[in-house]
C-alpha positions in Angstrom: 0.0 0.0 0.0 1.2 3.6 -0.7 2.3 5.5 2.4 -0.4 7.6 4.1 -0.1 11.3 3.1 -2.1 13.7 5.2 -4.0 16.6 3.7 -2.3 19.9 4.3 -5.1 22.4 4.6 -4.2 26.1 5.1 -6.7 29.0 5.4 -6.6 32.6 6.5 -9.0 35.2 7.8 -8.7 38.9 8.8 -9.1 38.9 12.6 -7.4 40.8 15.5 -6.5 43.6 13.2 -4.2 41.3 11.2 -4.4 38.2 8.9 -4.7 35.0 10.9 -3.4 31.8 9.2 -4.3 28.3 10.4 -2.9 25.1 8.9 -3.7 21.5 9.9 -2.3 18.3 8.4 -4.9 15.5 8.7 -5.8 12.3 6.8 -9.3 13.7 6.1 -9.7 17.1 4.5 -13.2 17.5 6.1 -11.7 16.9 9.6 -8.9 19.4 8.9 -11.4 22.0 7.8 -13.6 21.4 10.8 -10.6 21.8 13.1 -9.6 25.0 11.4 -13.1 26.4 11.8 -12.9 25.8 15.5 -9.6 27.6 15.6 -11.0 30.7 13.8 -14.0 30.7 16.1 -11.8 30.7 19.1 -9.8 33.7 17.8 -13.0 35.6 16.9 -14.2 35.1 20.4 -11.0 36.5 22.0 -11.4 39.5 19.7 -15.0 40.0 20.8 -14.0 39.9 24.5 -10.7 41.8 24.5 -10.9 44.4 21.7 -10.1 48.0 22.7 -12.4 49.2 19.8 -15.5 47.1 20.4 -18.0 48.9 22.6 -19.4 45.8 24.2 -16.0 44.0 24.9 -14.9 43.2 28.4 -12.0 45.7 27.9 -14.4 48.5 27.0 -16.7 47.7 29.9 -13.8 47.8 32.3 -12.5 51.1 30.9 -16.0 52.6 31.3 -17.2 51.2 34.6 -14.5 49.5 36.7 -13.3 52.7 38.5 -16.9 53.1 39.8 -18.0 49.6 40.4 -16.9 46.0 40.2 -17.2 44.5 36.7 -17.7 40.7 36.0 -15.8 39.6 33.0 -15.5 36.3 31.0 -13.1 33.8 32.6 -10.8 34.1 29.6 -10.5 37.8 30.0 -9.9 37.3 33.7 -7.1 34.9 33.0 -5.4 37.3 30.6 -5.6 40.0 33.2 -4.1 37.7 35.8 -1.2 36.8 33.6 -0.7 40.5 32.6 -0.4 41.5 36.2 2.1 38.6 36.7 4.3 40.0 33.8 4.0 43.5 35.3 5.1 42.4 38.7 8.0 40.3 37.3 9.2 43.1 35.1 8.8 45.8 37.7 6.1 47.5 35.7 7.8 47.4 32.3 4.9 45.5 31.0 1.8 47.5 31.8 -1.6 47.1 30.2 -2.7 50.5 31.6 -0.7 52.2 28.8 -3.9 52.6 26.8 -4.1 56.3 27.6 -0.6 57.0 26.3 -1.4 55.1 23.1 -4.5 57.2 22.7 -2.4 60.4 23.1 0.0 59.2 20.5 -2.7 58.4 18.0 -2.4 54.6 18.0 -5.8 54.1 19.6 -9.1 56.0 19.6 -10.4 57.4 22.9 -12.7 54.9 24.5 -16.3 56.1 24.2 -18.0 56.8 27.5 -14.9 56.1 29.7 -13.9 58.6 32.4 -10.6 60.4 31.8 -7.7 58.3 33.0 -5.7 59.1 36.1 -2.0 58.6 36.8 -2.7 55.0 37.8 -0.8 51.8 36.8 -1.2 48.1 36.8 -1.0 48.2 40.6 -4.5 49.8 40.6 -6.1 46.8 38.9 -7.8 44.6 41.5 -8.8 41.0 40.7 -11.5 39.6 42.9 -13.3 36.2 43.2 -15.7 35.0 40.5 -14.0 36.8 37.7 -14.7 40.3 39.1 -12.5 43.2 38.4 -12.3 46.8 39.7 -9.9 49.7 39.3 -8.7 51.9 42.2 -8.4 54.8 39.8 -9.9 55.5 36.3 -7.7 53.6 33.8 -7.7 52.8 30.1 -6.4 49.3 29.7 -5.3 47.8 26.4 -4.7 44.1 26.0 -3.1 44.5 22.6 0.3 43.4 24.0 -0.9 40.0 25.2 -4.4 39.1 23.8 -3.1 38.2 20.3 -0.8 35.6 21.8 -3.6 34.2 24.0 -5.9 34.0 20.9 -3.3 31.9 19.1 -3.1 29.5 22.1 -6.8 29.3 22.3 -7.0 28.5 18.6 -4.6 25.5 19.0 -6.6 24.3 22.1 -9.9 24.7 20.3 -8.8 22.6 17.4 -8.6 19.6 19.7 -6.2 17.6 17.7 -3.8 14.9 18.9 -0.1 15.3 19.3 0.7 13.5 16.1 -1.1 16.1 14.0 0.9 19.0 12.7 -0.7 22.4 13.5 0.4 25.9 12.7 -1.4 29.1 13.8 0.0 32.5 12.8 -1.6 35.9 13.8 0.5 38.5 12.2 3.8 37.1 13.4 2.6 35.7 16.7 2.6 32.0 16.0 2.4 28.6 17.6 3.5 25.2 16.2 2.2 21.9 17.6 2.8 18.4 16.4 5.7 16.1 15.6 7.7 18.4 13.2 9.8 21.5 13.6 9.0 24.5 11.3 11.3 27.2 10.0 10.1 30.7 10.5 11.5 33.7 8.6 11.6 36.9 10.7 10.1 40.0 9.2 12.4 42.6 10.8 11.7 45.7 8.7 15.5 46.2 8.9 17.7 46.1 5.9 20.0 43.1 6.2 22.2 41.0 3.9 20.6 37.8 5.2 17.1 36.8 6.3 17.0 35.6 9.9 15.3 32.2 10.4 14.2 30.5 13.6 13.2 26.8 13.9 10.2 26.2 16.2 9.1 22.8 17.4 6.1 22.4 19.7 6.3 25.9 20.9 5.5 29.6 20.2 7.2 32.6 18.7 6.2 36.3 18.9 7.9 39.3 17.3 7.6 43.0 17.9 9.1 46.2 16.6 8.0 49.8 16.4 9.8 50.4 13.1 6.8 49.8 10.9 4.3 51.9 12.9 6.1 55.1 13.8 4.0 58.3 14.3 5.1 61.9 14.7 4.5 63.3 18.1 5.8 66.6 19.6 8.6 67.1 17.1 9.7 63.4 17.4 8.8 59.9 16.5 7.0 57.4 18.7 6.2 53.7 18.3 3.3 51.6 19.7 5.2 50.2 22.7 5.2 52.1 26.0 8.0 51.7 28.6 8.4 53.0 32.1 7.4 56.7 32.7 5.3 56.6 29.6 8.1 56.8 27.1 8.2 55.2 23.7 10.5 52.1 23.4 11.6 49.8 20.7 11.1 52.3 17.8 14.5 51.3 16.3 14.9 47.7 17.5 13.4 44.3 16.9 12.8 41.2 19.0 11.5 37.7 18.6 10.7 35.7 21.7 10.4 31.9 21.7 8.4 30.4 24.6 6.3 27.4 25.4 3.1 29.3 24.7 2.2 32.3 22.6 0.7 34.5 25.4 4.1 34.4 27.2 6.0 35.1 24.0 3.8 38.0 23.1 4.0 39.7 26.5 7.8 39.2 26.8 8.5 41.0 23.5 7.4 44.2 25.1 9.6 43.6 28.1 12.7 43.0 25.9 12.0 46.1 23.8 11.9 48.2 26.9 14.8 46.6 28.8 17.1 45.1 26.2 19.7 42.8 27.7 18.4 43.7 31.2 15.3 41.6 30.4 17.3 38.3 30.7 16.2 37.4 34.3 12.6 37.8 33.3 13.0 35.7 30.2 14.7 33.0 32.3 11.9 33.0 34.8 9.4 32.2 32.1 11.6 29.7 30.2 11.9 32.0 27.2 14.6 32.9 24.7 14.8 36.3 22.9 16.5 37.2 19.7 17.1 40.9 20.0 18.4 43.4 17.4 19.4 46.9 18.2 21.2 49.4 15.9 25.0 49.4 16.6 24.9 46.3 18.6 23.5 43.8 16.1 21.9 40.5 17.2 22.0 39.3 20.8 20.5 36.1 22.2 19.0 36.5 25.7 17.7 33.9 28.1 19.3 30.9 26.5 
């Protein structure tokens, strides 16, 4: 009998403000397509819950109401908030989802409709209570854009419900996860002129990449990128990082920590079992956390 060759089905959809690509390799094309449908549905659900732009999302409800009263959110939103605060604490505030106000000021996000003007609060003013309830000690504008995309990728892989012998690939605009028996080579889109194209091999793990170079805006006679560091300054506008981690949520969040801290992020990477490939002008490529 000829060797069994699985169907390699790849589909893409615009979600999360980017193009989400999902691939599954199964013996039956119908089963592969059904798994991919479940993956896309999971990503769409995370977008519905955590979008800064959607008026009815958990994020929008928190920005409007959590400074005045406790807000009950979806368990998935609560888990992302819990993990976000973990990254904030471990990075001494370098990762901070309350940077939404700064991103609005710089023109990367629209002002949230109906939300009170934000204060000078930080991640320390987010209180997580029992039964998925959240409150803010001060008016805040949170933005989960630095972590929710990675979580959506993880949720897509989980929702597909495939066994370990099935090769799966989910990529949401450079935040990706590979599951299954084979490694995959990933070309990094650095937006930096180089003589060679950097390639990373990922096996049963995740990779997330970030840089401000492709999204610079003029602000007060200077340029700012979409990543906010300590004291509300723009970071990573001229650098690039890819972080490899066991899951995509972790990889996604840690890219912001590396952009803000550079080589000083190594202890944080080590804590989460992650490796970063960091490029800065004048220094070139540095591997951190290995």
